[in-house]
N, C-alpha and C positions, 0 to 999 in steps of 0.2 A: 352565018350559019357554021358553028365549026362541030369535026362529030367527030366523040374522042372510043374507042374501044378498049370494054373494060373485063377484065378476065380478077375471078372472082375463086381464089378456095376455099373450099367447107373443108374442118382438117378430119381425120381419122376418127380422131375418139368418138368410145359411144355416143350419143346422143348429141351431136354434135348439130346436127344438123338443125331447121327453124320452119316455123309457118310462118312466122312474122316478115310483116312485109321490110325490106332491103329501100333503102335513099341512100343516094350520093351523091356531096356538093364538094366541084370541084378545087378547088383553091389557087390561083395562080398569082403570078409576083404584078401584073395588073386589073388580076383586081379576081372576082368570084363568079360561079355559076349557078343557074339556080337550082335548087335541089329537084332532082331526078329518082323516080322510081326504078330500080334494077327487078326488070320483068321479063320473062319469056313466057314458050308456051312449054306448057307440062311441069312439075313443080322445081322448086330453085333451093339452091343452097342444100343437098343430100349431102351426109356424111359423106366424107372424101371423094366430092364433086370438084370441077374445076366450069362451074359455069364464065360465058360472053354473053357480053352487051354490048349498046349500041346506044353512048350519051350524047345529046344536042345540047351546044352551050349555043344562043343568041349574040356571044360576044367571046372576042378574044383573053382567053383571060390570063397568058399568057407562060413564061417557064413553071411548071406545078411544083410549089415546094409543099404542098399539104391537101390529103381528102378529108372530107368527114363523112362517115356512112352516119345513118339514123333508123332506128330500129321500133319500127310502130305496128300496132298491133290490126290481124289481118282478120277482115270479119269474125266468127264467133271462135276463132279459134282460143285456147288460156294460152298465156303469158308464158315462154320458154327463154330459155339459153343460145346462143350461136356462139358457136368456135371457129371464130374467123382466120385464118390460117399468110394469107395475102391478100392484094389486091396488084394489079397491075393496071396500067394505062396508057394507051398509045394514041400519041396528040393525030393531027390530021399531018403533023410533016412529019409522020414516023417514026417520031424520037415516042421510046417507051421507059417508062418510071414507075418501079419498085415501091410497094407502099408495102413494107413488112407487118402484122398483127401480130399473129402468136394467140391469142387472148379471148377471152370469154365475154361476150358481150351477154348479160345479165340483164331480166327484164327488157323495160321501154326506154331506149340511150340513145345518147348519140356519140360516139367513139373517132375521135380527130389522129387521124396518122400524118407521119411527117415521110419524107421522102425519105430513103434508104441509104444513099450516100453518109457515109462515117462522116461527122461533120463536128468538130473544137465549140462551144460557146462565143467562139472569136471569130468562127464561121459565117456565127448570123448575127454578128453585131450591127449589120449592118441593115438588119432586117426584121422590123419591131413584133410581128406577126412569130416570127417561130421565136423570139426571145419570150413573149406570152407564153408561146405555149409548153416550153421547157419549166417557165414557172408554174402556167399551170400543172403540171406532171410533179414537182416537186410537190402543191401541195395538195396533191388527190394521195403521194404513197406518201407525206407525214400523217395525211388521217386516216391513212390503212394499215401505214406498219407504226402505231404510240408505242410508245416502252414502258416497263412500271418497273420497280424494283419487287423482286420476288419473298428475297426476306435479305434484313441489315447484312451485309460485308457481302451477298451473293453476286453471280454479274445480276444484269437486270434481262428482262427479257417480255418478250411482245403483249401486249395489252389488251388481251383476251382472254375470257373464261375457256373458253376449248376449241379443240381444229372446227368445230362446225358455225365458229362465229366468223370465223375466216372466207372471203369470198374465192370464188371458183379456182383464179389464176393461183394462187396461193396454196392449194390442198390438192392433192393425188386425186387424179380421174380414177371413175366411175370404176376404168378398164383394171385401172396398177390397182386399185385397192379392194376388187374379185382377188385380181390374179394374188397379193400378200393373205391372203385370207384360208384362198384355197389350199395356196403351199405352207404357212403354219400349222394348217390341216392337215394334210400330205404328212407332211416333217411328225405331226404326233403320232397319227397314224402308222409310220415306217417307225420308231424307235418303240411301239406297245406291238409291233408285231415281233421283233426282234428280241422284246426282251427287254431292252434297254433300259423301261423306265422306270424313277425311280432310283436306280444303281446312285449310289452313293460314293463310287471308286473312283480315281483320274485313270482316263485314259494311258497307256503306256505309254503310244506311240502316234504318228498321222492316222496306217492304217486303220487303226482303230476305230479313228473317226470315220474315215471312209468308208468302213462296212457299215458304218451307222447310216449314213444319208447318200447312200449310192442312187435314189433318185433323182439326186440333184445334180449329175456331173456335169460342167459342160467343159471346152475345148479352155477355157483358161482359169477356171477349179483346177482343172488335173495338170495343163504346166503349173503354175500355181505350189501343186504338192510337190513339181517334182524339181522344181528350184527356189524355192524358200530359204533353202540352205545357202546360195550361192551369193557373191557377194556383187556380182552384177548388177542380182537383181533385187539388191535388198539395196543397194548405191540407188537404184531406179526406183524406187519406190520413193524417195525425198521427193524427187519431180512430176512424178505423177499419181502421188497421195496421198489425204485426207488434210494435209498439212505440210505444204510446199514451201510456206515459207517462216517453216523455223529454220530452215536453212540459207545460212549467214556466208560471206566471204570471212574469209581470216589471215589476217596481214600480220598476227603477234601470237604466238601460244597462248593462253595462259594460262596463269602464275595454278591455278588447281586441277592443272589435267599434263603434268608433266611427260608430253610426250618428246623424245628425242628424236636424233640421227639415226642412232643404234637401233633402236626398238624399229623404226620403221622404211629403212636400207632398203632390207627387200623385198620388201612391196612394189617401193618405189623406181627400184631396181638400177646400173649401175651408172646411166647413164644423168642423173641431175641426183640432188637431194633435193633436204626439208627446205631450205632456205630459201634454195635457190624456189621451190615453186611456189615459194608463198613471195618473193617478190613478183610472181606471175601474176596471180591471183589466180594461182588453180585448185589453192587449199581451202576447205570448205567446215564450219563448224555447225553443229549442232546440239542446244542448251536447253536439256530440260530442269532448271530449275525449280521455273514455274511449279513442280511438282513436287522438291522437296517441303517435304515434313505434314503431305497428306496423306490422313493415315487409311492403312488399309482397307476392305470390307471381307467378309466373313467367308467361305461356302464351304458348307459342313461346319461350322464348326470351327472350321483353319484360319486363323489369321494371312492375310495374303499379305505381298508385300510389293509395294509402289517404289518401282525404280527412278532415280532424277538424273538420268544418266547424261556423257554428251559422248560426241562422235565425233571424229573430225574424217574429213570423208575429200580425196583426191581425183580431181579432172586430168583423165589421162588422153595422150593425144589424139586415142581411139573416140576422144567423147563421148567415155564412160565413168559414172561417177560410182569410183571403189574407196570402200571403208578401209581406213588406216591405220585407228586408233578408235577403241572403246571404254570406256570408264563406268562404271555399272551408276556411282553416287558424283556429286559435287566434289567429294573427299579423296583424295586420293588413297589409294588402293595401298595397303601396307605388303600385298601378296599380288603374286604374277596369274594372267584370269586363263592364261594358258596353264593352269597347275586347275583350274574351276572354269570349263569352256561353258557352259551351261550360264552362267554369267552374261554372257556374251546373248545368249538369245532373252535373256530375264533386258537390256540393256538393248 
């Protein structure tokens, strides 16, 4: 008889706990254990709790590769959802296996979790159970996230009519949804109280926006407000922003972006040249040609311009991504951006 120590973590989200009965099956390289209940004195699986159990098996299952969590009805309690963060299993030999979960179990179902070591499909080649688990994961994801054509010529979107059709793992938690709603309501109240509601005039500067939304100041927003015009912060956003994949290594200056050594000599310094940095692989390019010819929207009846810029950046010896040159469109301009500094901001 082998005895395993099992630790189960329940998420800190609102309503993450469950009244359902939870069972576990241990799957190893030499077999699997019988389904065993996870039950102790008092209530189990409370939101934010980490519960510990002892699970016995009449056989040696070998090194663990999978576990199965079974969620079943308990007495008269209604069906609910449970957010399982993780499961840890310590073997009789003292070895600990980690099974990350971080997902909801909705209704009465079985969830199979693989051991948390990062492995590729080649690492699983000798184990049919792990390969089958990969196939099952792909099948479930294809069913949950199928695509449909929203309209001819448009990018495809997920095949649901509303967010309500998605499972809990694909939606914001109740806590986050409530925070969003309260924050939106508070912002509207703030704007109304200050007399800005319905005003169609543009803000003159960043301080105008600060005066409107001073309820929502954080260290991050204050830092961005103070440093957003700095070159180092501009380059930083290409690596940490919402779309870092637009950054590409540049080995040759494009014909439609006629940047010369004379233009960037001051930025590069005396110790190097544009050609040398191109050869070293320290020059990067962002090209937003995909935005070209997209019609702009209107704000208060005023048509807006959608830029399709190009930007050349340099990875400095200090490991900072610094902008070298910016062009507001894919067509070279006949004037210098130094004459129109706000074009750089638009780009």
